[in-house]
TITORTI-85709 format. One line per field, with one value per residue: residue number from 1; residue in one letter; x, y, z of N, C-alpha, C in turn. Coordinates in Angstrom, 2 decimals. Each point is the difference from the previous one (the first is absolute). Example, Ala and Ser with C-alpha at 12.3 -4.5 7.8 and 13.67 -1.06 7.14 Angstrom:
resi	1	2
resn	A	S
n.xx	13.19	-0.35
n.yy	-5.69	1.05
n.zz	7.80	-0.72
ca.xx	-0.89	0.82
ca.yy	1.19	1.19
ca.zz	0.00	0.06
c.xx	0.90	-0.77
c.yy	1.20	1.09
c.zz	0.00	0.73
% end
This chain:
resi	1	2	3	4	5	6	7	8	9	10	11	12	13	14	15	16	17	18	19	20	21	22	23	24	25	26	27	28	29	30	31	32	33	34	35	36	37	38	39	40	41	42	43	44	45	46	47	48	49	50	51	52	53	54	55	56	57	58	59	60	61	62	63	64	65	66	67	68	69	70	71	72	73	74	75	76	77	78	79	80	81	82	83	84	85	86	87	88	89	90	91	92	93	94	95	96	97	98	99	100	101	102	103	104	105	106	107	108	109	110	111	112	113	114	115
resn	M	L	K	Q	E	M	D	I	T	N	N	Q	S	A	K	P	I	S	P	P	F	I	F	R	D	P	N	S	P	E	K	I	Y	G	M	A	D	S	L	K	E	L	A	E	I	L	P	Y	I	P	Y	F	S	I	E	Y	H	T	Y	R	I	E	T	E	G	S	I	S	S	D	L	G	L	W	I	R	Y	I	L	G	L	N	A	L	A	D	E	V	E	Q	V	G	A	T	V	E	G	L	D	L	K	D	K	L	I	S	L	I	N	A	H	F	L	E	E
n.xx	45.87	-0.25	-0.36	0.31	1.08	0.16	-0.36	0.75	0.98	-0.40	-0.06	0.86	-0.68	0.73	-1.23	0.44	0.19	0.82	-0.80	0.93	-0.34	-0.45	0.47	-0.93	0.46	-1.18	0.70	0.96	-0.64	0.80	-0.58	1.00	-0.86	-0.32	0.65	-0.87	0.83	-0.19	-0.74	1.10	0.27	-1.27	0.14	1.11	-0.67	-1.09	0.82	0.62	-1.16	-0.11	-0.76	0.20	1.20	0.04	-0.58	0.78	0.93	-0.63	-0.43	-0.56	-0.78	-0.11	0.34	0.00	0.48	0.89	0.15	1.15	0.58	0.95	0.14	-1.30	-0.04	1.05	-0.49	-1.15	0.35	0.85	-0.38	-1.24	-0.11	-1.03	0.19	1.31	-0.19	-0.87	0.89	0.97	-0.82	-0.35	1.23	0.40	-1.12	0.58	1.30	0.40	0.85	0.54	-1.30	-0.22	0.98	-0.36	-1.26	0.44	0.81	-1.01	-0.82	0.94	0.33	-1.28	0.01	1.13	-0.70	-0.94	1.06
n.yy	31.72	-1.27	-0.27	-1.27	0.51	0.71	-1.07	-0.70	0.87	-0.06	-1.09	-0.26	-0.76	-0.97	-0.37	-0.85	0.99	-0.73	-0.79	-0.93	-0.54	-0.85	-0.89	-0.45	-1.08	-0.26	-1.12	0.81	0.96	-0.77	-0.81	0.71	0.18	1.21	1.14	1.00	0.97	-0.52	0.61	0.65	0.09	0.38	0.74	0.36	0.05	0.53	-0.07	0.41	0.62	-0.96	-0.63	-0.95	0.54	0.03	-1.19	-0.39	0.65	-0.66	-1.15	0.36	-0.95	1.06	-0.30	1.33	-0.60	0.87	0.71	-0.64	1.10	-0.63	-0.70	-0.12	-0.23	-0.79	-0.51	-0.05	-0.43	-0.90	-0.62	0.09	-1.26	0.83	0.42	-0.06	0.60	0.77	0.08	0.22	0.81	0.51	-0.02	0.49	0.68	-0.05	0.09	-1.26	-0.45	-0.81	-0.12	0.02	-0.82	-0.70	0.09	-0.23	-0.94	-0.42	0.08	-0.48	-0.93	-0.18	0.09	-0.67	-0.73	0.15	-0.10
n.zz	-11.81	0.26	-1.23	0.31	0.58	-1.11	-0.69	0.83	-0.04	-1.24	0.78	-0.96	-0.78	0.53	-0.36	-0.93	-0.84	-0.70	0.73	-0.04	-1.15	0.90	-0.87	0.83	0.61	-0.56	-0.10	-0.37	0.70	0.71	-0.90	-0.50	-1.02	0.41	-0.29	-0.05	-0.37	-1.21	-0.92	-0.28	1.29	0.14	-1.10	0.61	1.15	-0.55	-1.04	1.08	0.15	0.93	-0.88	0.92	-0.01	-1.32	-0.06	0.98	-0.65	-0.94	0.54	1.14	0.50	0.77	1.24	0.02	-1.09	0.45	-1.09	-0.11	-0.40	0.68	-1.11	-0.14	1.30	-0.14	-1.11	0.63	1.21	-0.38	-1.13	0.46	-0.37	0.11	-1.24	0.21	1.16	-0.65	-0.97	0.88	0.67	-1.17	-0.45	1.17	-0.23	-1.20	0.28	-0.22	0.90	-0.90	-0.30	1.31	0.22	-1.07	0.44	1.23	-0.46	-0.76	1.05	0.79	-0.89	-0.20	1.30	-0.12	-0.86	0.93	0.79
ca.xx	-1.06	-0.46	-1.36	-0.93	-0.10	-0.78	-1.41	-0.49	-0.06	-1.08	-1.24	-0.44	0.28	1.30	-0.22	0.31	-1.14	-0.47	0.46	0.05	-0.99	0.69	-0.71	0.30	-0.67	-1.23	0.00	1.19	0.25	1.40	0.64	-0.22	0.37	0.53	-0.57	0.14	-0.17	-0.55	-0.68	1.05	0.48	-1.08	0.03	1.19	-0.06	-1.22	0.19	0.68	-0.83	-0.94	-1.37	-0.84	0.28	-0.67	-1.44	-0.24	0.16	-0.84	-1.42	-0.35	-1.13	0.42	-0.89	-1.26	-0.71	0.46	0.95	1.26	0.94	1.18	0.71	-0.80	0.11	1.35	0.07	-0.88	0.32	1.43	0.47	-0.93	-0.45	-1.36	-0.53	0.70	-0.50	-1.33	0.19	0.59	-1.04	-0.99	0.61	0.15	-1.31	-0.59	0.97	0.75	1.16	1.01	-0.64	0.05	1.39	0.24	-0.77	0.60	1.24	-0.41	-0.54	1.08	0.83	-0.79	0.00	1.23	-0.14	-0.91	0.63
ca.yy	-0.90	-0.88	0.27	-0.77	0.68	1.22	-0.39	-0.37	1.19	0.86	-0.77	-0.59	-1.42	-0.35	-0.97	0.53	0.61	-0.95	-1.34	-0.91	-1.07	-1.25	-1.23	-1.02	-1.29	0.09	-0.99	0.20	1.43	0.40	-0.29	1.10	-0.34	1.18	1.28	1.07	1.37	0.81	-0.78	-0.61	-1.17	-0.97	-0.64	-0.85	-1.19	-0.80	-1.31	-0.92	-0.21	-1.11	0.45	-0.05	1.21	1.08	-0.15	0.41	1.44	0.69	-0.17	-1.02	0.32	-0.02	-0.74	0.73	0.06	1.08	-0.40	0.71	0.01	0.72	0.56	1.12	1.11	0.55	0.74	1.17	0.97	0.28	0.49	1.02	-0.38	-0.49	-0.77	-1.29	-0.75	-0.51	-1.12	-1.11	-0.55	-0.67	-1.24	-0.88	-0.52	-0.83	-0.91	-0.73	-0.81	0.51	1.01	1.25	0.46	0.48	1.23	1.10	0.38	0.77	1.29	0.85	0.36	0.90	1.30	0.68	0.40	1.15	1.21
ca.zz	0.41	-1.06	-0.47	0.81	1.29	-0.21	-0.11	1.31	0.85	-0.50	0.20	-1.26	-0.09	-0.55	-1.07	-1.33	-0.69	-1.01	0.32	-1.15	-0.04	0.30	-0.31	1.00	-0.12	0.79	1.08	0.81	-0.24	0.12	-1.28	-0.94	-1.38	-0.66	0.40	-1.00	0.48	-1.08	-1.02	-0.82	0.73	-0.02	-1.32	-0.07	0.86	-0.18	-0.64	0.90	1.18	-0.21	-0.27	1.20	0.78	-0.75	0.29	1.38	0.16	-0.98	0.32	0.99	0.86	1.40	0.88	0.21	-1.27	-0.87	-1.04	0.15	-1.12	0.47	-1.14	-0.48	0.96	-0.11	-1.26	0.13	1.05	0.10	-1.29	-0.49	-1.35	0.23	-1.13	-0.02	1.16	-0.37	-0.92	0.75	0.87	-0.85	-0.48	1.15	0.37	-1.05	-0.61	1.01	-0.35	-0.94	-0.85	0.76	-0.05	-1.36	-0.25	0.77	-0.68	-1.19	0.45	0.48	-1.16	-0.83	0.66	-0.40	-1.40	-0.02	0.54
c.xx	-0.44	-1.44	-1.02	-0.18	-0.83	-1.48	-0.58	-0.13	-1.09	-1.36	-0.57	0.36	1.36	-0.13	0.38	-1.26	-0.60	0.51	0.05	-1.17	0.76	-0.90	0.47	-0.70	-1.25	-0.01	1.18	0.47	1.45	0.79	-0.39	0.50	0.59	-0.65	0.31	-0.26	-0.65	-0.72	1.01	0.55	-1.06	-0.01	1.19	-0.13	-1.21	0.24	0.61	-0.80	-0.95	-1.44	-0.86	0.25	-0.66	-1.50	-0.33	0.04	-0.88	-1.48	-0.16	-1.17	0.47	-1.05	-1.34	-0.78	0.43	1.02	1.24	0.84	1.19	0.71	-0.76	0.09	1.36	0.13	-0.81	0.56	1.48	0.52	-0.92	-0.52	-1.38	-0.54	0.65	-0.47	-1.37	0.13	0.56	-1.05	-1.05	0.54	0.13	-1.30	-0.55	0.93	0.82	1.26	1.00	-0.59	0.01	1.40	0.31	-0.73	0.59	1.30	-0.33	-0.52	1.10	0.87	-0.74	-0.03	1.25	-0.08	-0.89	0.66	0.71
c.yy	-0.84	0.33	-0.73	0.65	1.28	-0.33	-0.30	1.24	0.97	-0.68	-0.53	-1.48	-0.23	-1.04	0.60	0.55	-0.97	-1.39	-0.87	-0.97	-1.30	-1.17	-1.07	-1.31	0.06	-0.95	0.15	1.44	0.45	-0.26	1.08	-0.42	1.18	1.26	1.05	1.35	0.89	-0.92	-0.71	-1.25	-1.09	-0.76	-0.97	-1.28	-0.90	-1.34	-1.05	-0.33	-1.17	0.51	0.02	1.19	1.20	-0.05	0.53	1.51	0.81	-0.09	-1.11	0.50	-0.18	-0.70	0.71	0.20	1.12	-0.54	0.86	-0.13	0.86	0.71	1.20	1.21	0.68	0.85	1.29	1.04	0.31	0.57	1.06	-0.28	-0.65	-0.86	-1.38	-0.86	-0.60	-1.23	-1.23	-0.67	-0.76	-1.33	-1.00	-0.66	-1.00	-1.06	-0.66	-0.62	0.67	1.03	1.36	0.60	0.60	1.32	1.18	0.47	0.85	1.38	0.97	0.45	0.98	1.40	0.80	0.49	1.25	1.30	0.80
c.zz	-1.21	-0.37	0.88	1.38	-0.12	-0.06	1.37	0.89	-0.44	0.13	-1.31	0.02	-0.62	-1.10	-1.34	-0.66	-1.01	0.34	-1.24	0.05	0.17	-0.33	0.98	-0.35	0.88	1.21	0.95	-0.18	0.15	-1.29	-1.00	-1.38	-0.74	0.53	-1.05	0.66	-1.05	-0.98	-0.89	0.69	0.05	-1.32	-0.12	0.81	-0.26	-0.69	0.93	1.27	-0.28	-0.13	1.25	0.93	-0.67	0.26	1.39	0.16	-0.95	0.35	1.02	0.83	1.44	0.85	0.23	-1.30	-0.92	-1.00	0.14	-1.27	0.42	-1.15	-0.57	0.91	-0.08	-1.26	0.11	0.97	0.15	-1.31	-0.60	-1.39	0.10	-1.13	-0.07	1.18	-0.28	-0.90	0.72	0.88	-0.81	-0.51	1.15	0.42	-1.01	-0.58	1.11	-0.57	-0.92	-0.96	0.68	-0.07	-1.37	-0.28	0.77	-0.63	-1.23	0.37	0.41	-1.17	-0.92	0.61	-0.39	-1.44	-0.13	0.44	-1.06
% end
């Protein structure tokens, strides 16, 4: 029996345990700029992701007024890196554009130096 079939027959979700983070175009969600399954992959693709996609996934105000940080949530709940998620969310709330992209690249790279 396939693993996916076992999950379904055991009434468990067939969704992957660790979904990848996907950078999409905010104006055209079917357009994907890159995806990462790990912090290492995130560090590798960030330099190639347009800054406006990074802004969208790092900090945006939703229609009901709540603040969303898809990237921060992924780092916190999928990768389990709470301190790094806090830093990403703080930078996303205070920095924009290419400066945001540069700061995130620095934050992610610095995290590897700390390990």
